ROVO-594956 format. One line per 8 residues: number of its first residue (from 1); for each residue x, y, z negated of N, C-alpha, C. Coordinates in pm, 1 decimal, decimal comma. Each point is the difference from the previous one (the first is absolute). Example, Ala and Ser with C-alpha at 12.3 -4.5 7.8 and 13.67 -1.06 7.14 Angstrom:
<drendrens>
1> 1319,0:-569,0:-780,0:-89,0:119,0:0,0:90,0:120,0:0,0 ~ -35,0:105,0:72,0:82,0:119,0:-6,0:-77,0:109,0:-73,0
</drendrens>
This chain:
<drendrens>
1> -3494,2:7332,4:-6093,5:79,3:79,6:-90,2:130,9:-71,7:-34,0 ~ -6,7:-129,5:-29,9:120,8:-74,6:-32,9:92,1:-9,9:120,3 ~ -56,3:-17,7:119,3:84,1:-11,3:119,2:69,7:132,8:29,9 ~ -66,4:112,1:-26,9:63,0:131,0:17,6:115,9:16,3:-96,7 ~ -21,0:-39,3:-124,0:107,2:9,0:-99,8:116,9:-88,9:39,0 ~ -28,4:-119,8:49,0:106,5:-91,6:40,5:78,5:57,0:117,9 ~ -67,2:62,8:94,3:69,9:60,6:113,3:97,6:108,2:-46,8 ~ -36,3:70,7:-105,8:86,4:106,1:-52,0:123,8:-53,6:-70,2
9> -8,9:-117,7:-60,4:114,5:-52,4:-76,3:69,9:-116,2:68,7 ~ -52,4:-47,3:112,9:54,2:-118,6:66,2:144,5:21,2:43,4 ~ 82,6:-100,1:-27,0:138,8:-4,2:46,1:25,7:-137,6:59,2 ~ 60,9:-5,8:119,1:28,3:-130,3:60,3:92,8:-83,5:-88,4 ~ -6,8:-129,6:13,7:85,4:-97,0:-69,4:-31,8:-14,2:-148,9 ~ -110,0:55,0:-48,1:-43,9:-19,3:-137,8:-126,7:-85,0:1,2 ~ -14,2:-85,9:-100,2:-120,1:-82,2:-11,2:-104,9:76,8:-80,0 ~ -121,3:-1,2:47,0:-109,7:68,4:-67,9:-108,5:-100,0:-34,2
17> -70,4:25,4:-107,8:-110,8:-84,4:-39,3:-117,7:90,8:-34,4 ~ -110,5:-21,2:68,0:-118,9:80,0:-26,3:-81,1:-66,0:-110,8 ~ -39,4:77,8:-97,1:-81,4:-49,5:-109,6:-143,0:46,8:19,4 ~ -91,8:-80,3:-42,7:-140,4:36,4:8,4:-40,5:61,8:-133,4 ~ 28,6:128,0:-14,7:-30,1:69,6:-124,6:-144,1:48,1:2,1 ~ -67,7:-17,2:-112,7:-138,8:43,2:-8,9:-21,2:79,8:-126,9 ~ -103,7:77,0:0,2:-41,6:74,6:-117,2:-36,8:-99,0:-110,5 ~ 30,7:31,5:-125,4:-25,5:-94,9:-108,6:-147,6:-31,6:-17,5
25> -87,8:83,5:52,1:-143,5:-25,1:-12,7:-56,5:-75,7:120,4 ~ 84,9:-31,7:98,9:-46,8:-69,3:119,9:80,1:-126,9:24,4 ~ 24,2:-74,5:-100,7:79,3:-121,9:12,6:-87,0:-115,8:47,3 ~ 54,8:-78,2:92,7:-67,1:-120,9:46,4:43,1:-114,5:-90,2 ~ -91,2:-58,5:-73,1:32,2:-108,0:-92,1:-7,4:-133,8:71,2 ~ 84,6:-92,7:-42,8:-7,9:-135,1:54,4:-110,5:-75,7:-73,6 ~ -26,7:-119,4:43,1:-102,9:-79,5:-65,8:38,7:-38,1:-142,5 ~ 130,9:0,6:-29,3:47,6:-40,7:-131,7:-0,3:113,7:-101,9
33> -19,9:121,5:45,9:4,1:115,0:-89,6:-139,9:54,5:-24,7 ~ -19,7:50,0:-118,6:-126,0:65,3:-32,5:28,4:148,4:-20,8 ~ -95,9:85,2:26,6:22,9:142,8:-19,9:34,2:30,7:-145,3 ~ 90,7:95,2:-18,8:36,2:41,4:-135,3:-105,6:95,5:-54,1 ~ -16,6:-3,5:-130,3:-84,2:100,6:-62,5:78,8:130,4:-3,1 ~ -66,3:108,9:-25,6:68,0:129,3:-7,6:104,9:-0,7:-111,3 ~ -30,9:-65,9:-110,9:94,8:-9,7:-111,9:125,3:-78,7:41,2 ~ -19,4:-111,6:70,7:113,9:-79,9:46,7:83,4:77,6:101,5
41> -66,1:73,1:87,4:70,7:80,1:99,6:83,7:108,4:-67,1 ~ -56,0:65,9:-102,6:73,9:102,9:-72,3:119,0:-60,0:-74,5 ~ -19,7:-115,8:-61,4:108,7:-67,6:-71,5:113,0:-36,1:97,5 ~ -36,5:-54,1:115,7:98,2:-36,2:101,1:74,6:124,2:49,6 ~ -72,1:108,1:22,0:61,9:124,3:45,9:96,2:54,8:-105,3 ~ -36,9:-6,8:-126,6:88,7:44,7:-108,2:127,6:-83,8:-3,6 ~ -14,3:-130,9:14,8:115,3:-89,1:-0,2:94,6:33,4:115,1 ~ -53,6:18,8:120,9:83,6:34,2:115,0:67,9:135,1:-18,6
49> -69,0:96,4:-58,8:57,4:132,2:-25,2:116,8:-10,1:-97,3 ~ -16,8:-80,1:-105,0:106,5:-19,0:-98,8:119,4:-71,1:64,0 ~ -26,7:-104,9:79,5:108,6:-70,8:67,6:76,1:92,8:94,6 ~ -72,7:82,0:75,0:65,0:94,5:91,2:85,6:100,5:-76,0 ~ -51,6:50,4:-112,3:75,6:96,7:-80,0:128,1:-62,6:-56,2 ~ -9,8:-122,1:-51,4:118,6:-67,9:-52,9:102,6:-27,0:109,5 ~ -45,8:-42,6:115,8:91,8:-26,5:110,4:65,5:128,1:50,5 ~ -73,8:109,9:-2,8:58,1:127,8:41,1:105,2:45,7:-101,1
57> -28,2:-20,6:-127,5:91,1:44,2:-105,9:121,4:-92,4:-13,5 ~ -20,5:-130,6:9,0:105,6:-96,1:-31,1:61,4:-66,7:123,4 ~ -52,1:29,2:117,8:55,2:-58,0:121,5:-97,6:-94,6:67,0 ~ 1,0:3,9:132,1:-92,3:-81,1:79,8:14,7:-148,5:-34,2 ~ -112,5:-66,3:-21,6:0,4:-143,7:-25,8:24,5:-38,9:-143,8 ~ 11,8:97,5:-90,6:22,2:-32,7:-140,9:-119,4:-74,0:-58,3 ~ -118,2:50,0:26,9:-123,1:-64,4:-47,4:-72,7:-52,8:122,5 ~ -25,8:-131,0:1,4:-65,9:-63,3:113,3:-104,9:-97,6:-50,4
65> -84,8:-40,0:91,7:-94,5:-105,3:-33,3:77,0:-130,7:-9,6 ~ -60,3:-105,3:-47,7:69,0:-125,8:-26,2:46,9:-73,7:123,8 ~ 92,9:58,0:73,2:55,5:-62,1:119,1:149,0:-24,0:-20,0 ~ 52,2:-112,3:45,7:143,7:-25,7:-16,4:82,0:89,2:92,6 ~ 120,1:36,3:-43,8:89,8:76,4:84,9:47,3:-87,3:114,9 ~ 43,0:63,9:107,3:42,2:-73,5:118,5:118,8:-91,8:-29,3 ~ 99,0:46,4:-73,3:119,3:-78,8:-30,3:6,8:-37,0:-148,3 ~ -113,4:-31,0:-58,7:-5,0:-34,4:-141,8:78,2:-129,2:-26,3
73> 63,2:-12,4:-118,5:74,2:-122,1:-30,3:-92,1:-121,4:-16,2 ~ -127,8:21,4:-14,5:-96,4:-108,6:-9,0:-96,7:15,6:116,7 ~ -67,9:-103,8:33,9:-96,4:5,9:108,6:-111,8:-99,3:-27,3 ~ -105,6:14,4:75,4:-112,1:-91,0:-15,2:40,7:-138,5:47,5 ~ -43,7:-101,8:-67,3:31,2:-136,9:39,9:-102,6:-47,4:100,9 ~ 48,5:-33,5:116,5:-88,9:-40,1:109,1:22,7:-143,9:43,7 ~ 80,8:-74,4:-72,5:35,7:-134,7:43,7:-121,8:-90,8:15,1 ~ -99,2:17,9:-83,0:-116,8:-88,7:5,2:-122,5:68,9:58,9
81> 23,0:108,8:68,6:-108,8:74,8:60,4:-56,0:-77,8:118,8 ~ -129,6:0,0:16,4:-60,9:-69,0:112,9:22,5:82,2:127,4 ~ 0,9:-65,5:115,0:22,2:72,1:125,7:-107,8:106,1:23,2 ~ 39,3:105,8:67,7:-91,3:111,3:27,4:-38,7:0,1:147,1 ~ -61,3:-106,7:44,8:-33,4:-15,9:141,3:-90,0:110,9:53,4 ~ -84,0:55,1:-83,2:-96,7:98,8:48,2:55,8:141,9:2,0 ~ 116,4:22,9:-60,3:53,4:135,9:-5,1:142,4:13,6:52,0 ~ 71,4:-110,0:21,9:138,8:5,6:45,7:18,2:-84,0:125,8
89> 22,3:64,6:112,9:16,9:-71,3:126,7:113,1:-100,9:-8,0 ~ 109,2:35,9:-65,6:116,2:-87,2:-7,9:-24,4:-127,7:-77,9 ~ -106,5:-7,5:-76,3:-29,2:-119,2:-79,4:-106,3:-89,5:63,6 ~ -44,3:36,5:119,1:-97,5:-85,0:68,6:64,3:-133,3:35,9 ~ -76,0:-105,7:-9,7:49,4:-132,3:36,3:7,2:-9,7:152,1 ~ 97,1:-78,2:48,8:13,1:-21,6:143,7:-41,4:-142,8:32,5 ~ -69,1:-13,8:109,9:-41,4:-132,9:46,5:60,2:-23,0:137,6 ~ 61,8:-115,6:18,6:63,4:-34,2:127,0:-70,8:-121,1:60,1
97> 2,0:-5,8:133,2:-66,4:-110,8:67,2:97,1:-107,3:47,3 ~ 129,1:32,5:13,8:98,7:-100,6:39,0:137,3:37,6:-54,3 ~ 95,6:-88,4:9,9:134,2:22,6:-56,1:76,9:110,7:70,3 ~ -25,2:26,7:128,9:75,7:104,5:69,4:-33,5:137,8:-56,2 ~ -120,9:20,1:-45,7:-38,4:128,4:-57,4:74,8:26,3:-129,3 ~ 28,0:-102,5:-78,2:72,5:14,9:-125,3:141,6:46,9:28,5 ~ 64,5:-53,9:101,7:136,9:37,1:35,8:7,0:143,1:51,0 ~ -103,2:47,1:68,7:0,6:133,8:58,5:-60,4:104,8:-93,4
105> -68,2:-43,6:-105,7:-76,8:89,8:-83,6:75,4:71,8:-100,6
</drendrens>
């Protein structure tokens, strides 16, 4: 169904990103998450509905979750952050066996 819809709207030279959208009652939880109670789910749904209504009325992005803006005058301080070897390829350590590899690397 999604591939049929994409074929109908596809235009060359545009970047597309497919999302894995699921029904709210069929969510796959990670090991770190616990299922919500019905009361928590209703509270969360009410909050999202209110946020959507405010954003529709006052402009997209007016009300957001606690995330910094892309060009915010302040930013998170990362100077003392430990390396992210397990999640960032560019931060992996390099090991060389001789001096010629260092010059070419």
